[in-house]
Biopython code that builds the backbone (N, CA, C, O; Angstrom):
import numpy as np
from Bio.PDB.StructureBuilder import StructureBuilder

atoms = [
    (1, "MET", "N", (-168.988, -47.516, -16.362)),
    (1, "MET", "CA", (-168.581, -47.147, -15.016)),
    (1, "MET", "C", (-167.736, -48.288, -14.440)),
    (1, "MET", "O", (-168.060, -49.456, -14.657)),
    (2, "PRO", "N", (-166.672, -47.977, -13.718)),
    (2, "PRO", "CA", (-165.835, -49.018, -13.128)),
    (2, "PRO", "C", (-166.626, -49.883, -12.141)),
    (2, "PRO", "O", (-167.579, -49.424, -11.510)),
    (3, "GLN", "N", (-166.209, -51.131, -12.029)),
    (3, "GLN", "CA", (-166.853, -52.034, -11.079)),
    (3, "GLN", "C", (-165.846, -52.451, -10.013)),
    (3, "GLN", "O", (-164.644, -52.547, -10.263)),
    (4, "TYR", "N", (-166.373, -52.695, -8.819)),
    (4, "TYR", "CA", (-165.558, -53.074, -7.671)),
    (4, "TYR", "C", (-166.200, -54.269, -6.984)),
    (4, "TYR", "O", (-167.425, -54.373, -6.912)),
    (5, "VAL", "N", (-165.364, -55.166, -6.480)),
    (5, "VAL", "CA", (-165.842, -56.290, -5.687)),
    (5, "VAL", "C", (-165.663, -55.930, -4.222)),
    (5, "VAL", "O", (-164.580, -55.529, -3.796)),
    (6, "VAL", "N", (-166.737, -56.077, -3.457)),
    (6, "VAL", "CA", (-166.679, -55.960, -2.001)),
    (6, "VAL", "C", (-166.885, -57.385, -1.489)),
    (6, "VAL", "O", (-168.003, -57.901, -1.504)),
    (7, "ALA", "N", (-165.799, -58.018, -1.035)),
    (7, "ALA", "CA", (-165.827, -59.423, -0.634)),
    (7, "ALA", "C", (-165.915, -59.536, 0.885)),
    (7, "ALA", "O", (-165.130, -58.927, 1.610)),
    (8, "ILE", "N", (-166.865, -60.311, 1.348)),
    (8, "ILE", "CA", (-167.083, -60.549, 2.772)),
    (8, "ILE", "C", (-166.122, -61.643, 3.218)),
    (8, "ILE", "O", (-166.081, -62.717, 2.618)),
    (9, "GLN", "N", (-165.352, -61.376, 4.264)),
    (9, "GLN", "CA", (-164.361, -62.332, 4.760)),
    (9, "GLN", "C", (-164.904, -63.045, 6.000)),
    (9, "GLN", "O", (-165.013, -62.441, 7.067)),
    (10, "HIS", "N", (-165.241, -64.321, 5.861)),
    (10, "HIS", "CA", (-165.699, -65.102, 7.003)),
    (10, "HIS", "C", (-164.522, -65.820, 7.635)),
    (10, "HIS", "O", (-163.633, -66.300, 6.931)),
    (11, "PRO", "N", (-164.510, -65.898, 8.965)),
    (11, "PRO", "CA", (-163.436, -66.642, 9.624)),
    (11, "PRO", "C", (-163.582, -68.136, 9.360)),
    (11, "PRO", "O", (-164.658, -68.617, 9.005)),
    (12, "GLU", "N", (-162.490, -68.851, 9.537)),
    (12, "GLU", "CA", (-162.507, -70.300, 9.389)),
    (12, "GLU", "C", (-163.599, -70.877, 10.292)),
    (12, "GLU", "O", (-163.779, -70.420, 11.420)),
    (13, "ASN", "N", (-164.314, -71.864, 9.805)),
    (13, "ASN", "CA", (-165.396, -72.525, 10.539)),
    (13, "ASN", "C", (-166.544, -71.573, 10.878)),
    (13, "ASN", "O", (-167.192, -71.718, 11.915)),
    (14, "TYR", "N", (-166.790, -70.609, 10.009)),
    (14, "TYR", "CA", (-167.900, -69.672, 10.199)),
    (14, "TYR", "C", (-169.215, -70.435, 10.221)),
    (14, "TYR", "O", (-169.441, -71.309, 9.384)),
    (15, "ASP", "N", (-170.071, -70.114, 11.158)),
    (15, "ASP", "CA", (-171.369, -70.779, 11.290)),
    (15, "ASP", "C", (-172.471, -69.795, 10.918)),
    (15, "ASP", "O", (-172.824, -68.930, 11.719)),
    (16, "PRO", "N", (-173.024, -69.919, 9.695)),
    (16, "PRO", "CA", (-174.049, -68.969, 9.263)),
    (16, "PRO", "C", (-175.333, -69.028, 10.093)),
    (16, "PRO", "O", (-176.140, -68.099, 10.053)),
    (17, "SER", "N", (-175.523, -70.107, 10.841)),
    (17, "SER", "CA", (-176.728, -70.187, 11.667)),
    (17, "SER", "C", (-176.681, -69.185, 12.827)),
    (17, "SER", "O", (-177.702, -68.927, 13.465)),
    (18, "LEU", "N", (-175.513, -68.628, 13.095)),
    (18, "LEU", "CA", (-175.387, -67.650, 14.170)),
    (18, "LEU", "C", (-175.734, -66.232, 13.732)),
    (18, "LEU", "O", (-175.738, -65.309, 14.547)),
    (19, "GLU", "N", (-176.029, -66.057, 12.433)),
    (19, "GLU", "CA", (-176.413, -64.738, 11.938)),
    (19, "GLU", "C", (-177.807, -64.419, 12.478)),
    (19, "GLU", "O", (-178.774, -65.115, 12.169)),
    (20, "GLY", "N", (-177.900, -63.392, 13.264)),
    (20, "GLY", "CA", (-179.169, -63.036, 13.877)),
    (20, "GLY", "C", (-180.056, -62.227, 12.944)),
    (20, "GLY", "O", (-179.639, -61.803, 11.867)),
    (21, "GLU", "N", (-181.280, -62.030, 13.387)),
    (21, "GLU", "CA", (-182.242, -61.259, 12.603)),
    (21, "GLU", "C", (-181.765, -59.829, 12.359)),
    (21, "GLU", "O", (-182.004, -59.263, 11.292)),
    (22, "ALA", "N", (-181.089, -59.247, 13.351)),
    (22, "ALA", "CA", (-180.609, -57.873, 13.202)),
    (22, "ALA", "C", (-179.585, -57.781, 12.075)),
    (22, "ALA", "O", (-179.610, -56.835, 11.287)),
    (23, "MET", "N", (-178.693, -58.752, 11.996)),
    (23, "MET", "CA", (-177.687, -58.728, 10.945)),
    (23, "MET", "C", (-178.334, -58.927, 9.579)),
    (23, "MET", "O", (-177.990, -58.227, 8.626)),
    (24, "ILE", "N", (-179.248, -59.855, 9.472)),
    (24, "ILE", "CA", (-179.944, -60.087, 8.203)),
    (24, "ILE", "C", (-180.716, -58.841, 7.786)),
    (24, "ILE", "O", (-180.753, -58.500, 6.604)),
    (25, "ARG", "N", (-181.325, -58.168, 8.739)),
    (25, "ARG", "CA", (-182.047, -56.921, 8.456)),
    (25, "ARG", "C", (-181.079, -55.837, 7.997)),
    (25, "ARG", "O", (-181.380, -55.095, 7.061)),
    (26, "ASP", "N", (-179.916, -55.737, 8.650)),
    (26, "ASP", "CA", (-178.930, -54.717, 8.281)),
    (26, "ASP", "C", (-178.383, -54.952, 6.870)),
    (26, "ASP", "O", (-178.188, -54.003, 6.111)),
    (27, "ILE", "N", (-178.139, -56.202, 6.526)),
    (27, "ILE", "CA", (-177.649, -56.513, 5.178)),
    (27, "ILE", "C", (-178.735, -56.215, 4.153)),
    (27, "ILE", "O", (-178.444, -55.688, 3.079)),
    (28, "GLY", "N", (-179.974, -56.543, 4.470)),
    (28, "GLY", "CA", (-181.090, -56.222, 3.573)),
    (28, "GLY", "C", (-181.218, -54.722, 3.358)),
    (28, "GLY", "O", (-181.453, -54.270, 2.238)),
    (29, "ALA", "N", (-181.063, -53.954, 4.426)),
    (29, "ALA", "CA", (-181.135, -52.493, 4.314)),
    (29, "ALA", "C", (-179.985, -51.959, 3.463)),
    (29, "ALA", "O", (-180.174, -51.038, 2.669)),
    (30, "LEU", "N", (-178.802, -52.531, 3.625)),
    (30, "LEU", "CA", (-177.661, -52.114, 2.810)),
    (30, "LEU", "C", (-177.908, -52.434, 1.343)),
    (30, "LEU", "O", (-177.609, -51.613, 0.475)),
    (31, "ASN", "N", (-178.447, -53.611, 1.053)),
    (31, "ASN", "CA", (-178.774, -53.960, -0.333)),
    (31, "ASN", "C", (-179.769, -52.965, -0.927)),
    (31, "ASN", "O", (-179.616, -52.541, -2.072)),
    (32, "GLN", "N", (-180.782, -52.594, -0.155)),
    (32, "GLN", "CA", (-181.770, -51.611, -0.634)),
    (32, "GLN", "C", (-181.119, -50.263, -0.890)),
    (32, "GLN", "O", (-181.430, -49.594, -1.875)),
    (33, "GLU", "N", (-180.214, -49.863, 0.000)),
    (33, "GLU", "CA", (-179.509, -48.587, -0.178)),
    (33, "GLU", "C", (-178.635, -48.616, -1.429)),
    (33, "GLU", "O", (-178.585, -47.639, -2.177)),
    (34, "MET", "N", (-177.948, -49.736, -1.656)),
    (34, "MET", "CA", (-177.121, -49.878, -2.857)),
    (34, "MET", "C", (-177.985, -49.825, -4.113)),
    (34, "MET", "O", (-177.619, -49.184, -5.098)),
    (35, "ASP", "N", (-179.140, -50.504, -4.074)),
    (35, "ASP", "CA", (-180.050, -50.490, -5.217)),
    (35, "ASP", "C", (-180.566, -49.082, -5.493)),
    (35, "ASP", "O", (-180.611, -48.647, -6.644)),
    (36, "ALA", "N", (-180.951, -48.379, -4.446)),
    (36, "ALA", "CA", (-181.486, -47.027, -4.604)),
    (36, "ALA", "C", (-180.444, -46.084, -5.198)),
    (36, "ALA", "O", (-180.781, -45.166, -5.945)),
    (37, "ALA", "N", (-179.176, -46.318, -4.859)),
    (37, "ALA", "CA", (-178.086, -45.481, -5.388)),
    (37, "ALA", "C", (-177.648, -45.932, -6.781)),
    (37, "ALA", "O", (-176.846, -45.259, -7.429)),
    (38, "GLY", "N", (-178.169, -47.058, -7.240)),
    (38, "GLY", "CA", (-177.770, -47.580, -8.546)),
    (38, "GLY", "C", (-176.387, -48.193, -8.544)),
    (38, "GLY", "O", (-175.768, -48.321, -9.601)),
    (39, "ALA", "N", (-175.882, -48.581, -7.368)),
    (39, "ALA", "CA", (-174.523, -49.100, -7.257)),
    (39, "ALA", "C", (-174.442, -50.616, -7.388)),
    (39, "ALA", "O", (-173.450, -51.137, -7.898)),
    (40, "ARG", "N", (-175.465, -51.329, -6.937)),
    (40, "ARG", "CA", (-175.371, -52.796, -6.890)),
    (40, "ARG", "C", (-175.611, -53.393, -8.265)),
    (40, "ARG", "O", (-176.697, -53.268, -8.832)),
    (41, "PHE", "N", (-174.579, -54.046, -8.795)),
    (41, "PHE", "CA", (-174.668, -54.733, -10.077)),
    (41, "PHE", "C", (-175.043, -56.195, -9.852)),
    (41, "PHE", "O", (-175.860, -56.753, -10.585)),
    (42, "PHE", "N", (-174.435, -56.820, -8.824)),
    (42, "PHE", "CA", (-174.677, -58.223, -8.516)),
    (42, "PHE", "C", (-174.247, -58.470, -7.083)),
    (42, "PHE", "O", (-173.320, -57.830, -6.585)),
    (43, "ALA", "N", (-174.920, -59.397, -6.422)),
    (43, "ALA", "CA", (-174.514, -59.818, -5.078)),
    (43, "ALA", "C", (-174.796, -61.298, -4.933)),
    (43, "ALA", "O", (-175.731, -61.823, -5.538)),
    (44, "GLY", "N", (-173.993, -61.966, -4.136)),
    (44, "GLY", "CA", (-174.223, -63.383, -3.906)),
    (44, "GLY", "C", (-173.423, -63.881, -2.726)),
    (44, "GLY", "O", (-172.407, -63.302, -2.341)),
    (45, "GLY", "N", (-173.907, -64.964, -2.167)),
    (45, "GLY", "CA", (-173.211, -65.614, -1.071)),
    (45, "GLY", "C", (-172.593, -66.915, -1.553)),
    (45, "GLY", "O", (-172.963, -67.444, -2.602)),
    (46, "LEU", "N", (-171.663, -67.416, -0.787)),
    (46, "LEU", "CA", (-170.992, -68.672, -1.114)),
    (46, "LEU", "C", (-171.199, -69.663, 0.021)),
    (46, "LEU", "O", (-171.306, -69.274, 1.185)),
    (47, "GLU", "N", (-171.254, -70.940, -0.321)),
    (47, "GLU", "CA", (-171.306, -71.977, 0.702)),
    (47, "GLU", "C", (-170.004, -71.928, 1.501)),
    (47, "GLU", "O", (-169.028, -71.327, 1.053)),
    (48, "PRO", "N", (-169.981, -72.554, 2.679)),
    (48, "PRO", "CA", (-168.753, -72.553, 3.479)),
    (48, "PRO", "C", (-167.563, -73.123, 2.694)),
    (48, "PRO", "O", (-167.724, -73.984, 1.829)),
    (49, "ALA", "N", (-166.380, -72.625, 3.015)),
    (49, "ALA", "CA", (-165.160, -73.044, 2.322)),
    (49, "ALA", "C", (-164.939, -74.549, 2.428)),
    (49, "ALA", "O", (-164.336, -75.144, 1.535)),
    (50, "ALA", "N", (-165.411, -75.170, 3.492)),
    (50, "ALA", "CA", (-165.230, -76.611, 3.664)),
    (50, "ALA", "C", (-165.936, -77.402, 2.562)),
    (50, "ALA", "O", (-165.592, -78.559, 2.318)),
    (51, "LYS", "N", (-166.912, -76.796, 1.899)),
    (51, "LYS", "CA", (-167.635, -77.484, 0.818)),
    (51, "LYS", "C", (-167.034, -77.204, -0.557)),
    (51, "LYS", "O", (-167.548, -77.676, -1.570)),
    (52, "ALA", "N", (-165.959, -76.446, -0.590)),
    (52, "ALA", "CA", (-165.317, -76.103, -1.864)),
    (52, "ALA", "C", (-164.574, -77.296, -2.440)),
    (52, "ALA", "O", (-164.254, -78.245, -1.724)),
    (53, "LYS", "N", (-164.307, -77.243, -3.715)),
    (53, "LYS", "CA", (-163.455, -78.202, -4.416)),
    (53, "LYS", "C", (-162.346, -77.406, -5.083)),
    (53, "LYS", "O", (-162.602, -76.368, -5.694)),
    (54, "SER", "N", (-161.130, -77.881, -4.968)),
    (54, "SER", "CA", (-159.988, -77.227, -5.599)),
    (54, "SER", "C", (-159.452, -78.116, -6.705)),
    (54, "SER", "O", (-159.361, -79.334, -6.554)),
    (55, "LEU", "N", (-159.102, -77.493, -7.812)),
    (55, "LEU", "CA", (-158.563, -78.224, -8.960)),
    (55, "LEU", "C", (-157.146, -77.737, -9.222)),
    (55, "LEU", "O", (-156.889, -76.534, -9.264)),
    (56, "ARG", "N", (-156.232, -78.680, -9.398)),
    (56, "ARG", "CA", (-154.839, -78.336, -9.657)),
    (56, "ARG", "C", (-154.304, -79.199, -10.796)),
    (56, "ARG", "O", (-154.520, -80.410, -10.839)),
    (57, "LYS", "N", (-153.604, -78.546, -11.708)),
    (57, "LYS", "CA", (-152.956, -79.275, -12.797)),
    (57, "LYS", "C", (-151.638, -79.836, -12.280)),
    (57, "LYS", "O", (-150.847, -79.121, -11.665)),
    (58, "GLN", "N", (-151.415, -81.098, -12.529)),
    (58, "GLN", "CA", (-150.191, -81.781, -12.126)),
    (58, "GLN", "C", (-149.152, -81.666, -13.241)),
    (58, "GLN", "O", (-149.505, -81.363, -14.381)),
    (59, "PRO", "N", (-147.874, -81.905, -12.929)),
    (59, "PRO", "CA", (-146.825, -81.785, -13.952)),
    (59, "PRO", "C", (-147.090, -82.608, -15.215)),
    (59, "PRO", "O", (-146.707, -82.177, -16.303)),
    (60, "GLY", "N", (-147.729, -83.771, -15.111)),
    (60, "GLY", "CA", (-148.005, -84.596, -16.274)),
    (60, "GLY", "C", (-149.232, -84.167, -17.052)),
    (60, "GLY", "O", (-149.570, -84.786, -18.061)),
    (61, "GLY", "N", (-149.910, -83.111, -16.598)),
    (61, "GLY", "CA", (-151.087, -82.605, -17.290)),
    (61, "GLY", "C", (-152.406, -83.041, -16.685)),
    (61, "GLY", "O", (-153.449, -82.485, -17.028)),
    (62, "GLU", "N", (-152.389, -84.026, -15.790)),
    (62, "GLU", "CA", (-153.617, -84.475, -15.137)),
    (62, "GLU", "C", (-154.128, -83.386, -14.198)),
    (62, "GLU", "O", (-153.338, -82.671, -13.582)),
    (63, "VAL", "N", (-155.446, -83.263, -14.090)),
    (63, "VAL", "CA", (-156.055, -82.311, -13.162)),
    (63, "VAL", "C", (-156.594, -83.102, -11.974)),
    (63, "VAL", "O", (-157.395, -84.021, -12.143)),
    (64, "VAL", "N", (-156.152, -82.740, -10.781)),
    (64, "VAL", "CA", (-156.555, -83.416, -9.558)),
    (64, "VAL", "C", (-157.560, -82.530, -8.818)),
    (64, "VAL", "O", (-157.353, -81.325, -8.674)),
    (65, "ILE", "N", (-158.641, -83.142, -8.354)),
    (65, "ILE", "CA", (-159.675, -82.434, -7.600)),
    (65, "ILE", "C", (-159.575, -82.874, -6.146)),
    (65, "ILE", "O", (-159.569, -84.068, -5.846)),
    (66, "THR", "N", (-159.497, -81.888, -5.239)),
    (66, "THR", "CA", (-159.438, -82.185, -3.809)),
    (66, "THR", "C", (-160.535, -81.414, -3.087)),
    (66, "THR", "O", (-161.042, -80.411, -3.588)),
    (67, "ASP", "N", (-160.888, -81.893, -1.915)),
    (67, "ASP", "CA", (-161.884, -81.207, -1.093)),
    (67, "ASP", "C", (-161.260, -80.001, -0.417)),
    (67, "ASP", "O", (-160.080, -80.002, -0.068)),
    (68, "GLY", "N", (-162.071, -78.978, -0.241)),
    (68, "GLY", "CA", (-161.650, -77.811, 0.512)),
    (68, "GLY", "C", (-161.158, -76.678, -0.362)),
    (68, "GLY", "O", (-161.018, -76.826, -1.576)),
    (69, "PRO", "N", (-160.898, -75.550, 0.266)),
    (69, "PRO", "CA", (-160.463, -74.364, -0.486)),
    (69, "PRO", "C", (-159.049, -74.522, -1.030)),
    (69, "PRO", "O", (-158.271, -75.352, -0.559)),
    (70, "TYR", "N", (-158.742, -73.719, -2.018)),
    (70, "TYR", "CA", (-157.422, -73.738, -2.643)),
    (70, "TYR", "C", (-156.351, -73.298, -1.653)),
    (70, "TYR", "O", (-155.296, -73.925, -1.552)),
    (71, "LEU", "N", (-156.623, -72.228, -0.930)),
    (71, "LEU", "CA", (-155.658, -71.697, 0.030)),
    (71, "LEU", "C", (-156.034, -72.112, 1.439)),
    (71, "LEU", "O", (-157.214, -72.134, 1.791)),
    (72, "GLU", "N", (-155.061, -72.433, 2.228)),
    (72, "GLU", "CA", (-155.314, -72.731, 3.636)),
    (72, "GLU", "C", (-155.102, -71.438, 4.403)),
    (72, "GLU", "O", (-153.970, -71.030, 4.662)),
    (73, "THR", "N", (-156.206, -70.801, 4.761)),
    (73, "THR", "CA", (-156.144, -69.529, 5.460)),
    (73, "THR", "C", (-157.119, -69.534, 6.630)),
    (73, "THR", "O", (-157.919, -70.457, 6.783)),
    (74, "LYS", "N", (-157.045, -68.521, 7.431)),
    (74, "LYS", "CA", (-157.957, -68.386, 8.568)),
    (74, "LYS", "C", (-159.271, -67.736, 8.164)),
    (74, "LYS", "O", (-160.251, -67.809, 8.905)),
    (75, "GLU", "N", (-159.302, -67.097, 6.992)),
    (75, "GLU", "CA", (-160.515, -66.444, 6.506)),
    (75, "GLU", "C", (-160.763, -66.849, 5.063)),
    (75, "GLU", "O", (-159.830, -67.147, 4.317)),
    (76, "HIS", "N", (-162.042, -66.854, 4.678)),
    (76, "HIS", "CA", (-162.444, -67.213, 3.329)),
    (76, "HIS", "C", (-163.538, -66.267, 2.870)),
    (76, "HIS", "O", (-164.264, -65.703, 3.688)),
    (77, "VAL", "N", (-163.653, -66.095, 1.566)),
    (77, "VAL", "CA", (-164.726, -65.270, 1.019)),
    (77, "VAL", "C", (-166.043, -65.993, 1.269)),
    (77, "VAL", "O", (-166.206, -67.151, 0.885)),
    (78, "GLY", "N", (-166.981, -65.304, 1.915)),
    (78, "GLY", "CA", (-168.280, -65.885, 2.218)),
    (78, "GLY", "C", (-169.374, -65.371, 1.304)),
    (78, "GLY", "O", (-170.428, -65.995, 1.181)),
    (79, "GLY", "N", (-169.135, -64.254, 0.670)),
    (79, "GLY", "CA", (-170.090, -63.648, -0.243)),
    (79, "GLY", "C", (-169.490, -62.381, -0.798)),
    (79, "GLY", "O", (-168.394, -61.978, -0.408)),
    (80, "PHE", "N", (-170.213, -61.750, -1.715)),
    (80, "PHE", "CA", (-169.637, -60.555, -2.327)),
    (80, "PHE", "C", (-170.705, -59.742, -3.037)),
    (80, "PHE", "O", (-171.783, -60.234, -3.368)),
    (81, "TRP", "N", (-170.369, -58.494, -3.256)),
    (81, "TRP", "CA", (-171.135, -57.593, -4.113)),
    (81, "TRP", "C", (-170.231, -57.185, -5.261)),
    (81, "TRP", "O", (-169.024, -57.036, -5.075)),
    (82, "ILE", "N", (-170.786, -57.005, -6.422)),
    (82, "ILE", "CA", (-170.100, -56.312, -7.502)),
    (82, "ILE", "C", (-170.845, -54.997, -7.654)),
    (82, "ILE", "O", (-172.035, -54.972, -7.967)),
    (83, "LEU", "N", (-170.128, -53.912, -7.427)),
    (83, "LEU", "CA", (-170.733, -52.582, -7.423)),
    (83, "LEU", "C", (-170.217, -51.743, -8.578)),
    (83, "LEU", "O", (-169.058, -51.866, -8.976)),
    (84, "GLU", "N", (-171.066, -50.903, -9.106)),
    (84, "GLU", "CA", (-170.647, -49.911, -10.096)),
    (84, "GLU", "C", (-170.479, -48.594, -9.361)),
    (84, "GLU", "O", (-171.446, -48.016, -8.865)),
    (85, "CYS", "N", (-169.246, -48.129, -9.298)),
    (85, "CYS", "CA", (-168.900, -46.925, -8.541)),
    (85, "CYS", "C", (-168.031, -46.018, -9.406)),
    (85, "CYS", "O", (-167.352, -46.471, -10.327)),
    (86, "ALA", "N", (-168.070, -44.751, -9.091)),
    (86, "ALA", "CA", (-167.275, -43.784, -9.837)),
    (86, "ALA", "C", (-165.780, -44.036, -9.658)),
    (86, "ALA", "O", (-164.996, -43.843, -10.587)),
    (87, "ASP", "N", (-165.386, -44.473, -8.445)),
    (87, "ASP", "CA", (-163.969, -44.670, -8.161)),
    (87, "ASP", "C", (-163.816, -45.509, -6.893)),
    (87, "ASP", "O", (-164.803, -45.900, -6.271)),
    (88, "MET", "N", (-162.568, -45.778, -6.524)),
    (88, "MET", "CA", (-162.279, -46.590, -5.344)),
    (88, "MET", "C", (-162.826, -45.940, -4.077)),
    (88, "MET", "O", (-163.289, -46.642, -3.178)),
    (89, "ASP", "N", (-162.780, -44.632, -3.991)),
    (89, "ASP", "CA", (-163.291, -43.958, -2.789)),
    (89, "ASP", "C", (-164.763, -44.268, -2.567)),
    (89, "ASP", "O", (-165.180, -44.530, -1.439)),
    (90, "GLU", "N", (-165.553, -44.240, -3.635)),
    (90, "GLU", "CA", (-166.970, -44.568, -3.502)),
    (90, "GLU", "C", (-167.135, -46.039, -3.108)),
    (90, "GLU", "O", (-167.978, -46.363, -2.271)),
    (91, "ALA", "N", (-166.343, -46.924, -3.701)),
    (91, "ALA", "CA", (-166.410, -48.346, -3.354)),
    (91, "ALA", "C", (-166.049, -48.561, -1.882)),
    (91, "ALA", "O", (-166.658, -49.395, -1.211)),
    (92, "LEU", "N", (-165.075, -47.822, -1.384)),
    (92, "LEU", "CA", (-164.693, -47.939, 0.024)),
    (92, "LEU", "C", (-165.793, -47.445, 0.953)),
    (92, "LEU", "O", (-165.954, -47.963, 2.058)),
    (93, "THR", "N", (-166.547, -46.451, 0.514)),
    (93, "THR", "CA", (-167.687, -45.986, 1.306)),
    (93, "THR", "C", (-168.680, -47.130, 1.498)),
    (93, "THR", "O", (-169.173, -47.347, 2.604)),
    (94, "TRP", "N", (-168.977, -47.871, 0.407)),
    (94, "TRP", "CA", (-169.863, -49.034, 0.516)),
    (94, "TRP", "C", (-169.208, -50.132, 1.350)),
    (94, "TRP", "O", (-169.887, -50.812, 2.119)),
    (95, "GLY", "N", (-167.907, -50.309, 1.206)),
    (95, "GLY", "CA", (-167.195, -51.315, 1.994)),
    (95, "GLY", "C", (-167.307, -51.048, 3.487)),
    (95, "GLY", "O", (-167.479, -51.979, 4.273)),
    (96, "ARG", "N", (-167.211, -49.785, 3.881)),
    (96, "ARG", "CA", (-167.366, -49.429, 5.302)),
    (96, "ARG", "C", (-168.746, -49.838, 5.809)),
    (96, "ARG", "O", (-168.880, -50.362, 6.915)),
    (97, "LYS", "N", (-169.762, -49.598, 4.998)),
    (97, "LYS", "CA", (-171.127, -49.974, 5.382)),
    (97, "LYS", "C", (-171.278, -51.489, 5.436)),
    (97, "LYS", "O", (-172.008, -52.009, 6.281)),
    (98, "ALA", "N", (-170.597, -52.199, 4.545)),
    (98, "ALA", "CA", (-170.662, -53.661, 4.538)),
    (98, "ALA", "C", (-170.033, -54.251, 5.797)),
    (98, "ALA", "O", (-170.543, -55.228, 6.345)),
    (99, "VAL", "N", (-168.932, -53.665, 6.257)),
    (99, "VAL", "CA", (-168.288, -54.127, 7.490)),
    (99, "VAL", "C", (-169.266, -54.021, 8.655)),
    (99, "VAL", "O", (-169.360, -54.935, 9.474)),
    (100, "VAL", "N", (-169.984, -52.923, 8.731)),
    (100, "VAL", "CA", (-170.934, -52.715, 9.822)),
    (100, "VAL", "C", (-172.101, -53.695, 9.712)),
    (100, "VAL", "O", (-172.488, -54.314, 10.703)),
    (101, "ALA", "N", (-172.665, -53.838, 8.504)),
    (101, "ALA", "CA", (-173.830, -54.698, 8.326)),
    (101, "ALA", "C", (-173.488, -56.176, 8.522)),
    (101, "ALA", "O", (-174.255, -56.913, 9.143)),
    (102, "CYS", "N", (-172.347, -56.608, 7.998)),
    (102, "CYS", "CA", (-171.991, -58.031, 8.021)),
    (102, "CYS", "C", (-171.254, -58.452, 9.285)),
    (102, "CYS", "O", (-171.188, -59.637, 9.612)),
    (103, "ARG", "N", (-170.696, -57.460, 9.999)),
    (103, "ARG", "CA", (-169.998, -57.727, 11.249)),
    (103, "ARG", "C", (-168.747, -58.601, 11.083)),
    (103, "ARG", "O", (-168.330, -59.292, 12.013)),
    (104, "VAL", "N", (-168.162, -58.557, 9.888)),
    (104, "VAL", "CA", (-166.901, -59.255, 9.591)),
    (104, "VAL", "C", (-166.094, -58.347, 8.663)),
    (104, "VAL", "O", (-166.653, -57.415, 8.084)),
    (105, "PRO", "N", (-164.795, -58.598, 8.510)),
    (105, "PRO", "CA", (-164.004, -57.787, 7.585)),
    (105, "PRO", "C", (-164.466, -57.967, 6.143)),
    (105, "PRO", "O", (-165.044, -58.994, 5.784)),
    (106, "VAL", "N", (-164.204, -56.960, 5.333)),
    (106, "VAL", "CA", (-164.444, -57.063, 3.896)),
    (106, "VAL", "C", (-163.195, -56.595, 3.160)),
    (106, "VAL", "O", (-162.353, -55.888, 3.714)),
    (107, "GLU", "N", (-163.097, -57.000, 1.916)),
    (107, "GLU", "CA", (-162.001, -56.578, 1.046)),
    (107, "GLU", "C", (-162.627, -55.908, -0.165)),
    (107, "GLU", "O", (-163.619, -56.399, -0.703)),
    (108, "VAL", "N", (-162.056, -54.792, -0.597)),
    (108, "VAL", "CA", (-162.552, -54.066, -1.767)),
    (108, "VAL", "C", (-161.453, -54.072, -2.823)),
    (108, "VAL", "O", (-160.307, -53.714, -2.552)),
    (109, "ARG", "N", (-161.827, -54.490, -4.041)),
    (109, "ARG", "CA", (-160.875, -54.511, -5.164)),
    (109, "ARG", "C", (-161.584, -54.105, -6.436)),
    (109, "ARG", "O", (-162.784, -54.325, -6.596)),
    (110, "ALA", "N", (-160.828, -53.512, -7.333)),
    (110, "ALA", "CA", (-161.373, -53.223, -8.662)),
    (110, "ALA", "C", (-161.664, -54.546, -9.350)),
    (110, "ALA", "O", (-160.880, -55.490, -9.261)),
    (111, "PHE", "N", (-162.789, -54.604, -10.031)),
    (111, "PHE", "CA", (-163.199, -55.798, -10.778)),
    (111, "PHE", "C", (-162.776, -55.596, -12.216)),
    (111, "PHE", "O", (-163.203, -54.638, -12.861)),
    (112, "LEU", "N", (-161.947, -56.481, -12.722)),
    (112, "LEU", "CA", (-161.435, -56.351, -14.075)),
    (112, "LEU", "C", (-162.307, -57.173, -15.008)),
    (112, "LEU", "O", (-162.268, -58.404, -14.986)),
    (113, "ARG", "N", (-163.079, -56.501, -15.811)),
    (113, "ARG", "CA", (-163.962, -57.174, -16.764)),
    (113, "ARG", "C", (-163.197, -57.464, -18.037)),
    (113, "ARG", "O", (-162.552, -56.587, -18.612)),
    (114, "ILE", "N", (-163.280, -58.687, -18.459)),
    (114, "ILE", "CA", (-162.643, -59.093, -19.707)),
    (114, "ILE", "C", (-163.747, -59.317, -20.722)),
    (114, "ILE", "O", (-164.599, -60.189, -20.554)),
    (115, "ARG", "N", (-163.717, -58.530, -21.758)),
    (115, "ARG", "CA", (-164.735, -58.639, -22.795)),
    (115, "ARG", "C", (-164.193, -59.511, -23.929)),
    (115, "ARG", "O", (-163.075, -59.301, -24.401)),
    (116, "PRO", "N", (-164.985, -60.481, -24.360)),
    (116, "PRO", "CA", (-164.515, -61.334, -25.462)),
    (116, "PRO", "C", (-164.436, -60.542, -26.766)),
    (116, "PRO", "O", (-165.203, -59.608, -26.998)),
    (117, "ASN", "N", (-163.503, -60.939, -27.594)),
    (117, "ASN", "CA", (-163.397, -60.333, -28.919)),
    (117, "ASN", "C", (-164.473, -60.974, -29.796)),
    (117, "ASN", "O", (-164.432, -62.177, -30.054)),
    (118, "ARG", "N", (-165.408, -60.191, -30.240)),
    (118, "ARG", "CA", (-166.473, -60.693, -31.104)),
    (118, "ARG", "C", (-166.301, -60.101, -32.479)),
    (118, "ARG", "O", (-166.131, -58.892, -32.639)),
    (119, "LYS", "N", (-166.345, -60.955, -33.456)),
    (119, "LYS", "CA", (-166.140, -60.479, -34.839)),
    (119, "LYS", "C", (-167.439, -60.461, -35.575)),
    (119, "LYS", "O", (-167.478, -60.093, -36.749)),
]
sb = StructureBuilder()
sb.init_structure("model")
sb.init_model(0)
sb.init_chain("A")
sb.init_seg("    ")
for serial, (resi, resn, name, xyz) in enumerate(atoms, 1):
    if name == "N":
        sb.init_residue(resn, " ", resi, " ")
    sb.init_atom(name, np.array(xyz, "f"), 0.0, 1.0, " ", f" {name:<3s}", serial, name[0])
structure = sb.get_structure()
């Protein structure tokens, strides 16, 4: 079955301590609903973007590590679900529910699984 990523978009300087009990309850209920439907393959949260490390290859081949996210944007991925859905329409249905539960925008994309060649 195809897989889709539903990525939670947190605004810059998002403060997770402001997540109230109602929001945590709503996300928990959504996770239970996804599990009951057999859609949730994996879910996880990410630390704030300010704690990220970015790695870039330099022209001479050296890899430089810097603090912070790779892209300078106003929003960053704060967490995500990988869902098994029949098609994009079903994934978007879950995405709509995620927007309501998380109270922030989400992005839905097909997840491209790369399987290693095993001999």
